[in-house]
A tleap script that builds the chain and sets N, CA, C and O, in Angstrom:
source leaprc.protein.ff14SB
mol = sequence {
  NMET HIE VAL ILE SER LYS GLN PRO PHE GLU
  ASN ALA LYS LYS LEU TYR PRO ASN ASP SER
  ASP ALA LEU ASP ALA THR TYR LYS VAL LEU
  LYS GLU SER LYS ALA LYS SER PRO ASP GLU
  LEU ARG LYS VAL PHE PRO SER LEU ASP ASN
  PHE LYS TYR VAL ASP LYS TRP TRP VAL ILE
  GLY ILE GLY GLY ASN ASN LEU ARG LEU ILE
  ALA PHE ILE GLU PHE VAL GLY GLY ARG CYS
  PHE ILE LYS ASN ILE VAL SER HIE ALA GLU
  TYR ASP ARG ILE THR LYS GLN TYR ARG GLU
  LYS LYS LEU LYS CARG
}
set mol.1.N position { -39.644 -9.387 17.737 }
set mol.1.CA position { -39.700 -8.050 16.877 }
set mol.1.C position { -39.877 -8.399 15.168 }
set mol.1.O position { -39.489 -9.449 14.656 }
set mol.2.N position { -40.427 -7.477 14.562 }
set mol.2.CA position { -40.395 -7.692 13.220 }
set mol.2.C position { -39.154 -7.278 12.442 }
set mol.2.O position { -38.709 -6.134 12.339 }
set mol.3.N position { -38.798 -8.100 12.052 }
set mol.3.CA position { -37.444 -7.617 11.175 }
set mol.3.C position { -37.465 -7.186 9.697 }
set mol.3.O position { -37.034 -8.067 8.953 }
set mol.4.N position { -37.927 -5.852 8.975 }
set mol.4.CA position { -38.772 -5.953 7.713 }
set mol.4.C position { -38.220 -6.546 6.612 }
set mol.4.O position { -38.834 -7.017 5.655 }
set mol.5.N position { -36.564 -6.488 6.852 }
set mol.5.CA position { -35.975 -7.507 5.447 }
set mol.5.C position { -34.473 -8.136 5.999 }
set mol.5.O position { -33.514 -7.561 6.514 }
set mol.6.N position { -34.650 -9.230 5.740 }
set mol.6.CA position { -33.223 -9.952 5.947 }
set mol.6.C position { -32.022 -9.544 5.326 }
set mol.6.O position { -30.903 -9.527 5.839 }
set mol.7.N position { -32.412 -9.145 3.938 }
set mol.7.CA position { -31.527 -8.751 2.805 }
set mol.7.C position { -30.088 -7.965 3.525 }
set mol.7.O position { -28.996 -8.527 3.603 }
set mol.8.N position { -30.309 -6.865 3.908 }
set mol.8.CA position { -29.002 -6.331 4.465 }
set mol.8.C position { -28.519 -7.115 5.089 }
set mol.8.O position { -27.343 -6.756 5.141 }
set mol.9.N position { -28.673 -8.458 5.919 }
set mol.9.CA position { -27.468 -9.390 6.319 }
set mol.9.C position { -27.256 -10.000 5.526 }
set mol.9.O position { -26.083 -9.915 5.162 }
set mol.10.N position { -27.857 -10.672 4.982 }
set mol.10.CA position { -27.549 -10.954 3.584 }
set mol.10.C position { -25.754 -10.758 2.744 }
set mol.10.O position { -24.659 -11.301 2.600 }
set mol.11.N position { -26.709 -9.359 2.358 }
set mol.11.CA position { -25.288 -8.518 1.807 }
set mol.11.C position { -24.273 -8.068 2.693 }
set mol.11.O position { -23.188 -7.642 2.298 }
set mol.12.N position { -24.561 -8.144 3.722 }
set mol.12.CA position { -23.379 -8.005 4.524 }
set mol.12.C position { -22.593 -9.089 4.499 }
set mol.12.O position { -21.389 -9.023 4.253 }
set mol.13.N position { -23.320 -10.342 4.796 }
set mol.13.CA position { -22.590 -11.535 4.544 }
set mol.13.C position { -21.061 -11.545 3.600 }
set mol.13.O position { -19.962 -11.957 3.971 }
set mol.14.N position { -21.412 -10.995 2.399 }
set mol.14.CA position { -21.061 -11.092 1.533 }
set mol.14.C position { -19.663 -10.532 1.056 }
set mol.14.O position { -18.656 -10.946 0.482 }
set mol.15.N position { -20.202 -9.248 1.662 }
set mol.15.CA position { -18.716 -7.546 2.042 }
set mol.15.C position { -18.462 -8.417 3.236 }
set mol.15.O position { -17.922 -9.264 2.525 }
set mol.16.N position { -18.385 -8.921 4.376 }
set mol.16.CA position { -17.517 -9.130 5.447 }
set mol.16.C position { -18.019 -10.335 5.791 }
set mol.16.O position { -18.940 -10.465 6.598 }
set mol.17.N position { -17.285 -11.545 5.036 }
set mol.17.CA position { -17.458 -13.233 5.205 }
set mol.17.C position { -16.317 -13.253 6.225 }
set mol.17.O position { -15.220 -13.481 5.715 }
set mol.18.N position { -16.321 -13.133 7.074 }
set mol.18.CA position { -15.788 -13.093 8.275 }
set mol.18.C position { -16.301 -13.287 9.592 }
set mol.18.O position { -16.030 -14.090 10.485 }
set mol.19.N position { -17.198 -12.246 9.472 }
set mol.19.CA position { -18.237 -11.822 10.054 }
set mol.19.C position { -19.815 -12.591 9.941 }
set mol.19.O position { -20.878 -12.495 10.554 }
set mol.20.N position { -19.441 -13.165 9.118 }
set mol.20.CA position { -21.104 -14.182 8.659 }
set mol.20.C position { -22.104 -14.844 10.211 }
set mol.20.O position { -23.240 -14.618 10.628 }
set mol.21.N position { -21.225 -15.519 10.576 }
set mol.21.CA position { -21.859 -16.024 12.041 }
set mol.21.C position { -22.112 -15.312 13.139 }
set mol.21.O position { -22.851 -15.779 14.006 }
set mol.22.N position { -21.459 -13.911 13.284 }
set mol.22.CA position { -21.997 -13.071 13.705 }
set mol.22.C position { -23.071 -12.240 13.306 }
set mol.22.O position { -23.799 -11.715 14.148 }
set mol.23.N position { -23.268 -12.039 11.795 }
set mol.23.CA position { -24.523 -11.647 11.571 }
set mol.23.C position { -26.173 -12.491 11.069 }
set mol.23.O position { -27.368 -12.210 10.977 }
set mol.24.N position { -25.349 -13.516 10.881 }
set mol.24.CA position { -26.527 -14.803 11.353 }
set mol.24.C position { -27.334 -14.692 13.198 }
set mol.24.O position { -28.504 -14.513 13.537 }
set mol.25.N position { -26.129 -14.885 13.977 }
set mol.25.CA position { -26.662 -14.569 14.879 }
set mol.25.C position { -27.675 -13.110 15.776 }
set mol.25.O position { -28.291 -13.242 16.834 }
set mol.26.N position { -27.570 -11.943 15.021 }
set mol.26.CA position { -27.763 -10.867 15.484 }
set mol.26.C position { -29.170 -11.054 14.435 }
set mol.26.O position { -30.216 -11.045 15.084 }
set mol.27.N position { -29.280 -11.151 13.549 }
set mol.27.CA position { -30.536 -11.594 12.944 }
set mol.27.C position { -31.757 -12.152 13.584 }
set mol.27.O position { -32.944 -11.835 13.659 }
set mol.28.N position { -30.748 -13.412 14.150 }
set mol.28.CA position { -31.750 -14.500 14.640 }
set mol.28.C position { -32.161 -13.897 16.322 }
set mol.28.O position { -33.170 -14.228 16.945 }
set mol.29.N position { -31.443 -13.264 16.645 }
set mol.29.CA position { -31.948 -12.379 18.276 }
set mol.29.C position { -32.788 -11.081 17.723 }
set mol.29.O position { -33.771 -10.692 18.353 }
set mol.30.N position { -32.509 -10.658 16.940 }
set mol.30.CA position { -33.517 -9.250 16.629 }
set mol.30.C position { -34.791 -9.972 16.293 }
set mol.30.O position { -35.755 -9.700 17.008 }
set mol.31.N position { -35.000 -11.048 15.104 }
set mol.31.CA position { -35.866 -11.575 15.163 }
set mol.31.C position { -36.752 -12.251 16.074 }
set mol.31.O position { -37.950 -12.063 15.861 }
set mol.32.N position { -36.471 -12.921 16.946 }
set mol.32.CA position { -36.731 -13.537 17.869 }
set mol.32.C position { -37.482 -12.177 19.178 }
set mol.32.O position { -38.567 -12.366 19.728 }
set mol.33.N position { -36.784 -11.161 19.381 }
set mol.33.CA position { -36.769 -10.339 20.209 }
set mol.33.C position { -38.146 -9.979 20.808 }
set mol.33.O position { -39.011 -9.725 19.969 }
set mol.34.N position { -38.425 -9.926 21.809 }
set mol.34.CA position { -39.910 -9.126 22.311 }
set mol.34.C position { -39.240 -7.917 23.111 }
set mol.34.O position { -39.860 -7.739 24.159 }
set mol.35.N position { -38.502 -7.303 23.004 }
set mol.35.CA position { -38.085 -5.532 23.493 }
set mol.35.C position { -39.078 -4.382 23.309 }
set mol.35.O position { -39.211 -3.517 22.443 }
set mol.36.N position { -39.484 -4.573 24.017 }
set mol.36.CA position { -40.559 -3.197 24.403 }
set mol.36.C position { -39.968 -1.741 24.726 }
set mol.36.O position { -40.625 -0.700 24.721 }
set mol.37.N position { -38.511 -1.876 25.026 }
set mol.37.CA position { -37.995 -0.624 25.371 }
set mol.37.C position { -36.275 -1.181 24.547 }
set mol.37.O position { -35.734 -2.238 24.221 }
set mol.38.N position { -36.014 0.073 24.524 }
set mol.38.CA position { -33.468 0.093 24.553 }
set mol.38.C position { -33.331 -0.429 25.975 }
set mol.38.O position { -32.447 -1.274 26.115 }
set mol.39.N position { -33.930 -0.144 26.909 }
set mol.39.CA position { -33.439 -1.026 28.626 }
set mol.39.C position { -33.096 -2.629 27.966 }
set mol.39.O position { -31.995 -3.171 28.055 }
set mol.40.N position { -34.456 -3.296 27.213 }
set mol.40.CA position { -34.866 -4.250 27.149 }
set mol.40.C position { -34.013 -4.517 26.013 }
set mol.40.O position { -33.182 -5.265 26.528 }
set mol.41.N position { -33.740 -4.414 25.022 }
set mol.41.CA position { -33.162 -5.163 23.910 }
set mol.41.C position { -31.427 -4.645 24.727 }
set mol.41.O position { -30.598 -5.492 24.394 }
set mol.42.N position { -31.061 -4.015 25.244 }
set mol.42.CA position { -29.524 -3.405 25.703 }
set mol.42.C position { -29.470 -4.680 26.474 }
set mol.42.O position { -28.348 -5.186 26.494 }
set mol.43.N position { -30.557 -5.429 27.218 }
set mol.43.CA position { -30.048 -6.538 27.832 }
set mol.43.C position { -29.259 -7.644 27.198 }
set mol.43.O position { -28.349 -8.337 27.652 }
set mol.44.N position { -29.829 -7.625 26.068 }
set mol.44.CA position { -29.604 -8.834 24.659 }
set mol.44.C position { -28.104 -7.951 24.010 }
set mol.44.O position { -27.009 -8.506 23.922 }
set mol.45.N position { -28.298 -6.872 23.710 }
set mol.45.CA position { -26.999 -6.139 22.928 }
set mol.45.C position { -26.438 -5.276 23.814 }
set mol.45.O position { -27.088 -4.308 24.210 }
set mol.46.N position { -25.383 -5.471 24.165 }
set mol.46.CA position { -24.958 -4.223 25.423 }
set mol.46.C position { -24.732 -2.894 24.719 }
set mol.46.O position { -24.737 -1.751 25.176 }
set mol.47.N position { -24.505 -3.412 23.309 }
set mol.47.CA position { -23.289 -2.087 22.629 }
set mol.47.C position { -24.754 -1.518 21.992 }
set mol.47.O position { -24.489 -0.460 21.422 }
set mol.48.N position { -25.821 -1.742 21.906 }
set mol.48.CA position { -27.085 -0.535 21.703 }
set mol.48.C position { -27.168 0.717 22.272 }
set mol.48.O position { -27.400 0.965 23.455 }
set mol.49.N position { -26.911 1.712 21.119 }
set mol.49.CA position { -26.653 2.985 21.166 }
set mol.49.C position { -27.785 3.287 20.612 }
set mol.49.O position { -28.604 2.591 20.014 }
set mol.50.N position { -27.747 4.657 20.929 }
set mol.50.CA position { -29.017 5.581 20.274 }
set mol.50.C position { -27.796 6.137 18.600 }
set mol.50.O position { -26.571 6.255 18.611 }
set mol.51.N position { -28.446 6.282 17.789 }
set mol.51.CA position { -27.661 7.032 16.553 }
set mol.51.C position { -28.420 8.679 17.094 }
set mol.51.O position { -29.629 8.864 17.239 }
set mol.52.N position { -27.315 9.720 17.319 }
set mol.52.CA position { -27.743 10.828 18.007 }
set mol.52.C position { -28.033 11.758 16.889 }
set mol.52.O position { -28.443 12.894 17.126 }
set mol.53.N position { -27.778 11.191 15.296 }
set mol.53.CA position { -28.273 12.517 14.338 }
set mol.53.C position { -29.619 12.127 14.083 }
set mol.53.O position { -30.284 13.034 13.581 }
set mol.54.N position { -30.169 11.158 14.256 }
set mol.54.CA position { -31.422 10.750 13.516 }
set mol.54.C position { -32.187 10.020 14.792 }
set mol.54.O position { -31.587 9.125 15.389 }
set mol.55.N position { -33.752 10.481 15.272 }
set mol.55.CA position { -34.169 10.223 15.952 }
set mol.55.C position { -35.208 8.702 15.517 }
set mol.55.O position { -35.934 8.373 14.579 }
set mol.56.N position { -34.737 8.079 16.852 }
set mol.56.CA position { -35.277 6.438 16.556 }
set mol.56.C position { -34.373 6.102 15.828 }
set mol.56.O position { -34.786 5.057 15.326 }
set mol.57.N position { -33.582 6.265 15.509 }
set mol.57.CA position { -32.416 4.892 15.014 }
set mol.57.C position { -31.552 4.245 15.961 }
set mol.57.O position { -31.011 4.975 16.791 }
set mol.58.N position { -31.389 3.372 15.983 }
set mol.58.CA position { -29.842 2.878 17.157 }
set mol.58.C position { -29.211 2.338 16.425 }
set mol.58.O position { -29.397 2.138 15.225 }
set mol.59.N position { -27.786 1.831 17.578 }
set mol.59.CA position { -26.744 0.977 16.503 }
set mol.59.C position { -26.340 -0.273 17.191 }
set mol.59.O position { -26.605 -0.622 18.341 }
set mol.60.N position { -25.741 -0.803 16.399 }
set mol.60.CA position { -25.662 -2.547 17.425 }
set mol.60.C position { -24.676 -2.560 16.689 }
set mol.60.O position { -24.568 -2.232 15.507 }
set mol.61.N position { -23.165 -3.358 18.166 }
set mol.61.CA position { -21.954 -3.487 17.352 }
set mol.61.C position { -22.362 -4.851 17.677 }
set mol.61.O position { -23.009 -5.313 18.617 }
set mol.62.N position { -21.656 -5.521 16.359 }
set mol.62.CA position { -21.897 -6.918 15.672 }
set mol.62.C position { -20.443 -7.151 15.592 }
set mol.62.O position { -19.671 -6.275 15.201 }
set mol.63.N position { -19.929 -8.753 16.094 }
set mol.63.CA position { -18.711 -9.303 15.449 }
set mol.63.C position { -17.768 -8.740 16.258 }
set mol.63.O position { -16.727 -8.515 15.641 }
set mol.64.N position { -17.725 -8.237 18.116 }
set mol.64.CA position { -16.956 -7.491 18.462 }
set mol.64.C position { -16.058 -6.275 18.199 }
set mol.64.O position { -14.882 -5.913 18.243 }
set mol.65.N position { -17.960 -5.628 17.739 }
set mol.65.CA position { -17.022 -4.440 17.153 }
set mol.65.C position { -16.938 -4.191 16.130 }
set mol.65.O position { -16.954 -2.971 15.967 }
set mol.66.N position { -16.837 -4.813 15.142 }
set mol.66.CA position { -15.895 -5.127 13.926 }
set mol.66.C position { -16.991 -4.548 12.694 }
set mol.66.O position { -16.577 -4.124 11.615 }
set mol.67.N position { -18.555 -4.619 13.090 }
set mol.67.CA position { -19.294 -4.140 11.920 }
set mol.67.C position { -20.306 -3.236 13.123 }
set mol.67.O position { -20.309 -3.183 14.353 }
set mol.68.N position { -20.994 -2.693 12.203 }
set mol.68.CA position { -22.028 -1.734 12.969 }
set mol.68.C position { -23.094 -1.933 12.086 }
set mol.68.O position { -23.037 -2.183 10.882 }
set mol.69.N position { -24.307 -1.764 12.977 }
set mol.69.CA position { -25.850 -2.415 12.487 }
set mol.69.C position { -26.266 -0.980 12.817 }
set mol.69.O position { -26.085 -0.404 13.890 }
set mol.70.N position { -26.889 -0.469 11.651 }
set mol.70.CA position { -28.246 1.342 11.800 }
set mol.70.C position { -28.994 1.030 11.564 }
set mol.70.O position { -29.153 0.631 10.410 }
set mol.71.N position { -30.010 0.989 12.504 }
set mol.71.CA position { -31.662 0.583 12.558 }
set mol.71.C position { -32.463 0.993 12.690 }
set mol.71.O position { -32.921 0.566 13.749 }
set mol.72.N position { -33.117 1.702 12.242 }
set mol.72.CA position { -35.064 2.337 12.863 }
set mol.72.C position { -35.313 1.030 13.855 }
set mol.72.O position { -35.145 -0.177 13.682 }
set mol.73.N position { -35.746 1.743 14.866 }
set mol.73.CA position { -36.218 0.515 15.785 }
set mol.73.C position { -37.359 1.153 16.130 }
set mol.73.O position { -37.209 2.208 16.745 }
set mol.74.N position { -39.047 0.600 15.774 }
set mol.74.CA position { -40.094 0.854 16.463 }
set mol.74.C position { -40.340 0.403 17.665 }
set mol.74.O position { -41.166 -0.506 17.744 }
set mol.75.N position { -39.782 0.844 18.756 }
set mol.75.CA position { -39.994 -0.539 20.254 }
set mol.75.C position { -41.398 -1.005 20.416 }
set mol.75.O position { -41.660 -2.199 20.560 }
set mol.76.N position { -42.702 0.345 20.385 }
set mol.76.CA position { -44.144 -0.087 20.999 }
set mol.76.C position { -44.233 -1.033 19.789 }
set mol.76.O position { -44.570 -2.148 20.187 }
set mol.77.N position { -44.076 -1.001 18.619 }
set mol.77.CA position { -44.778 -1.616 17.250 }
set mol.77.C position { -43.750 -3.102 16.940 }
set mol.77.O position { -44.003 -4.013 16.152 }
set mol.78.N position { -43.029 -3.014 17.487 }
set mol.78.CA position { -41.828 -4.709 17.297 }
set mol.78.C position { -41.548 -4.486 16.208 }
set mol.78.O position { -41.574 -5.505 15.519 }
set mol.79.N position { -41.063 -2.905 15.274 }
set mol.79.CA position { -40.483 -3.511 14.187 }
set mol.79.C position { -38.956 -2.571 14.098 }
set mol.79.O position { -38.574 -1.637 14.804 }
set mol.80.N position { -38.389 -3.166 13.080 }
set mol.80.CA position { -36.897 -2.968 13.097 }
set mol.80.C position { -36.258 -3.064 11.634 }
set mol.80.O position { -36.044 -4.088 10.985 }
set mol.81.N position { -36.034 -1.864 11.316 }
set mol.81.CA position { -36.034 -1.516 9.461 }
set mol.81.C position { -34.351 -1.366 9.553 }
set mol.81.O position { -34.062 -0.317 10.129 }
set mol.82.N position { -33.521 -1.915 9.258 }
set mol.82.CA position { -32.339 -1.967 8.583 }
set mol.82.C position { -31.663 -1.014 7.527 }
set mol.82.O position { -31.656 -1.244 6.317 }
set mol.83.N position { -31.220 -0.158 7.998 }
set mol.83.CA position { -30.901 1.297 7.387 }
set mol.83.C position { -29.423 1.124 6.928 }
set mol.83.O position { -29.056 1.750 5.934 }
set mol.84.N position { -28.479 0.248 7.644 }
set mol.84.CA position { -26.695 0.260 7.286 }
set mol.84.C position { -26.692 -0.982 8.301 }
set mol.84.O position { -27.180 -1.152 9.419 }
set mol.85.N position { -25.748 -1.968 7.222 }
set mol.85.CA position { -24.744 -2.583 8.010 }
set mol.85.C position { -23.135 -2.209 7.484 }
set mol.85.O position { -22.735 -2.657 6.410 }
set mol.86.N position { -22.458 -1.539 8.159 }
set mol.86.CA position { -21.018 -1.279 7.460 }
set mol.86.C position { -20.237 -1.989 8.589 }
set mol.86.O position { -20.617 -2.622 9.574 }
set mol.87.N position { -18.864 -1.628 8.051 }
set mol.87.CA position { -17.520 -1.704 9.072 }
set mol.87.C position { -17.586 -0.560 9.908 }
set mol.87.O position { -18.436 0.312 9.720 }
set mol.88.N position { -16.659 -0.499 10.911 }
set mol.88.CA position { -16.690 0.393 11.978 }
set mol.88.C position { -15.736 1.952 11.155 }
set mol.88.O position { -15.658 3.108 11.572 }
set mol.89.N position { -15.305 1.486 10.229 }
set mol.89.CA position { -14.814 2.824 9.716 }
set mol.89.C position { -15.914 3.723 8.317 }
set mol.89.O position { -16.044 4.907 8.008 }
set mol.90.N position { -16.480 2.509 7.821 }
set mol.90.CA position { -17.638 3.426 7.038 }
set mol.90.C position { -18.786 3.798 7.859 }
set mol.90.O position { -19.675 4.403 7.260 }
set mol.91.N position { -18.978 3.541 9.247 }
set mol.91.CA position { -19.977 3.825 10.566 }
set mol.91.C position { -19.356 5.426 10.663 }
set mol.91.O position { -20.111 6.387 10.516 }
set mol.92.N position { -17.770 5.607 10.948 }
set mol.92.CA position { -17.647 6.698 11.529 }
set mol.92.C position { -17.814 7.858 10.165 }
set mol.92.O position { -17.952 9.040 10.479 }
set mol.93.N position { -17.798 7.484 8.658 }
set mol.93.CA position { -17.435 8.344 7.814 }
set mol.93.C position { -19.151 8.660 7.614 }
set mol.93.O position { -19.595 9.742 7.230 }
set mol.94.N position { -20.123 7.251 8.029 }
set mol.94.CA position { -21.651 8.151 7.832 }
set mol.94.C position { -21.613 9.101 9.380 }
set mol.94.O position { -21.430 10.282 9.675 }
set mol.95.N position { -21.720 8.618 9.660 }
set mol.95.CA position { -21.701 9.610 11.183 }
set mol.95.C position { -21.441 10.943 11.002 }
set mol.95.O position { -22.166 11.898 11.280 }
set mol.96.N position { -20.366 10.932 10.521 }
set mol.96.CA position { -19.265 12.502 10.090 }
set mol.96.C position { -20.877 12.912 9.023 }
set mol.96.O position { -21.793 13.559 9.531 }
set mol.97.N position { -20.928 12.529 7.920 }
set mol.97.CA position { -21.971 12.738 7.068 }
set mol.97.C position { -23.398 13.525 7.557 }
set mol.97.O position { -23.838 14.483 6.922 }
set mol.98.N position { -24.083 12.967 8.820 }
set mol.98.CA position { -24.954 13.127 9.474 }
set mol.98.C position { -24.479 14.286 10.331 }
set mol.98.O position { -25.133 15.319 10.478 }
set mol.99.N position { -23.391 14.066 10.843 }
set mol.99.CA position { -23.185 15.441 11.833 }
set mol.99.C position { -23.141 16.740 11.205 }
set mol.99.O position { -23.602 17.731 11.771 }
set mol.100.N position { -22.429 16.798 9.677 }
set mol.100.CA position { -22.204 17.967 9.071 }
set mol.100.C position { -23.460 18.036 7.890 }
set mol.100.O position { -23.295 18.657 6.840 }
set mol.101.N position { -24.590 17.392 8.178 }
set mol.101.CA position { -25.931 17.496 7.685 }
set mol.101.C position { -25.684 17.410 6.087 }
set mol.101.O position { -26.002 18.300 5.299 }
set mol.102.N position { -24.921 15.910 5.667 }
set mol.102.CA position { -24.516 15.876 4.207 }
set mol.102.C position { -25.248 14.886 3.817 }
set mol.102.O position { -25.137 14.510 2.650 }
set mol.103.N position { -26.155 14.245 4.699 }
set mol.103.CA position { -26.674 13.498 4.423 }
set mol.103.C position { -28.184 13.099 5.387 }
set mol.103.O position { -27.996 13.194 6.600 }
set mol.104.N position { -28.981 12.863 5.155 }
set mol.104.CA position { -30.578 13.380 5.098 }
set mol.104.C position { -30.967 11.831 5.677 }
set mol.104.O position { -30.345 10.806 5.402 }
set mol.105.N position { -32.451 11.958 6.764 }
set mol.105.CA position { -33.173 10.609 6.502 }
set mol.105.C position { -33.173 9.851 5.515 }
set mol.105.O position { -33.836 8.814 5.534 }
savepdb mol mol.pdb
quit
């Protein structure tokens, strides 16, 4: 899978140094993935879930669910654009804002 940028992972490693190894591992697995569907990617990331407020956005738990990765994933084209890597609390805040339509794509 083509991960559009590694920068979100590097930024997250600075913010969450305790989860640095998990972030590196997640990037590597995504980059090497050949998943053509959510079901295939879920075999590698059992926490994979649809971000129900935006079409084609997916959520992956990182570091035992300490962090949440939110990404636009185009399975057919094999592209992954990381939108956010945040703490669980920040993820809840972002979800609430999308649910209340305070944030848009």
